[in-house]
C-alpha positions in Angstrom: 73.1 73.8 177.3 73.2 75.4 174.3 75.3 74.0 171.3 78.3 76.3 170.3 77.3 77.6 166.3 78.7 76.0 163.2 81.3 79.0 162.1 79.3 79.3 158.9 76.4 80.5 160.4 78.5 82.6 162.4 80.4 84.1 159.8 76.8 84.3 157.5 75.4 86.7 160.7 78.6 89.0 160.7 78.2 89.6 157.3 74.4 89.9 156.8 74.9 92.4 159.7 77.7 94.6 157.5 75.6 94.5 154.7 73.2 95.9 156.5 74.8 98.8 157.8 76.8 99.2 153.9 73.1 99.4 152.5 72.3 102.3 155.1 74.1 104.8 153.8 73.2 105.2 150.4 76.4 106.9 149.3 79.0 103.9 149.7 77.1 102.2 147.0 77.2 105.6 144.7 81.1 105.5 145.4 81.1 102.3 145.2 83.2 100.9 148.2 83.2 98.0 149.6 84.8 96.1 152.7 87.0 92.9 153.2 86.0 91.4 156.7 88.3 89.4 158.4 87.0 88.8 161.9 86.4 92.1 163.7 88.7 94.4 161.4 87.4 95.8 158.0 89.1 97.1 155.1 87.8 99.4 152.8 88.1 98.7 149.1 87.5 101.7 146.7 87.1 100.1 142.9 88.7 102.1 141.0 86.7 104.0 137.8 87.2 107.0 135.5 84.8 108.7 136.8 86.6 109.1 140.0 89.7 110.8 138.4 89.8 114.5 139.1 92.9 115.2 137.3 92.9 113.5 133.8 96.2 114.8 132.6 97.6 113.3 136.1 95.0 110.6 135.7 94.8 111.2 139.8 92.0 110.1 142.1 89.6 113.8 142.7 91.0 114.7 146.4 87.0 115.1 147.3 86.8 111.0 146.1 89.8 110.5 148.1 88.1 112.2 151.7 85.1 110.5 151.3 86.6 107.7 151.1 88.7 107.8 154.1 85.4 109.3 155.8 83.4 107.0 155.1 85.9 103.9 156.7 86.0 105.8 160.0 82.2 106.0 160.2 81.6 102.8 159.1 84.8 101.4 161.7 83.0 103.7 164.2 79.5 102.0 163.7 81.5 98.1 162.6 82.5 98.2 166.3 79.8 99.0 168.3 77.8 96.3 165.7 79.9 93.5 166.3 79.9 94.3 170.6 76.4 93.9 169.9 76.2 90.9 168.3 79.0 88.6 170.0 76.9 89.5 173.5 73.5 88.4 171.9 72.5 92.3 172.0 71.2 92.5 168.4 69.9 89.6 166.3 71.1 90.3 162.4 68.2 88.2 161.0 66.6 90.8 162.2 66.1 94.1 160.4 69.0 96.5 162.6 68.8 100.1 161.8 72.5 101.3 162.7 73.0 104.3 164.6 75.6 106.2 162.4 78.1 109.0 163.9 78.0 112.3 162.7 81.4 114.2 162.0 82.8 116.7 163.6 85.9 117.3 161.9 87.7 115.5 159.5 91.2 116.5 158.4 92.9 115.0 155.2 96.5 114.7 154.4 96.7 113.8 150.5 100.8 112.4 150.7 100.8 111.8 147.1 98.3 111.7 144.8 95.6 108.8 144.3 97.3 106.6 141.5 93.7 105.0 139.0 94.0 102.1 140.4 91.6 100.6 143.7 92.2 102.1 146.8 92.3 100.0 150.5 92.2 102.2 153.8 91.6 101.1 157.3 90.6 103.0 160.4 92.4 102.8 163.6 89.8 104.3 166.6 92.6 105.9 169.0 88.9 106.4 171.6 85.8 106.2 171.7 83.2 107.3 174.4 79.7 107.5 175.6 79.3 111.3 173.4 82.9 111.6 171.3 85.2 109.4 169.0 88.2 110.0 167.7 89.5 107.7 164.6 92.7 107.6 162.5 92.4 106.6 158.9 95.4 105.5 156.5 94.6 104.8 152.3 97.0 102.7 150.0 97.0 101.5 146.5 99.4 99.2 146.1 101.6 99.0 148.7 100.3 99.1 152.3 103.6 101.1 153.5 103.2 103.2 151.0 100.0 105.6 152.1 99.2 108.2 149.5 96.4 109.4 152.1 95.7 109.6 155.5 92.9 111.5 158.2 91.9 111.6 161.3 88.4 112.8 162.4 86.3 113.1 165.3 83.3 112.4 165.7 79.3 112.7 167.9 78.3 109.2 169.0 74.6 108.9 168.2 72.8 108.1 172.2 69.7 106.2 172.5 68.3 109.4 172.1 69.2 110.3 168.5 67.6 107.1 167.8 
């Protein structure tokens, strides 16, 4: 019987896989989005930078940056959920270079609830449905207070198949 892996080794494997996933999408680096991982739960973080301001008079985050941030959070959550299951069952080895299959957006609707302030933003996505071909995801974004959302979105995605890779 194989001895269980030390917790630090498992954490390092999971972090390495998340790093491979996020580096596979150049736009994530362009916006500066980071991900805080706690077990299988991801929180997307959009560190504030002045180039994200869309209205200098209000010092409000640009709507396009907000929408992109929410969509990235949704896509990464969908992909991470699949990779997480494959990692935990041993189907993939993060030591090898994994090329993630990214879902394609069918539609994405954003509700701007209030102006995004000139500070870091956070988002968490929840998968409502994920099948072999289709997925539905809800994303919520906040800044200082988790209960005071500044934007939310719902997206529908075409899931990649083996033929798509």
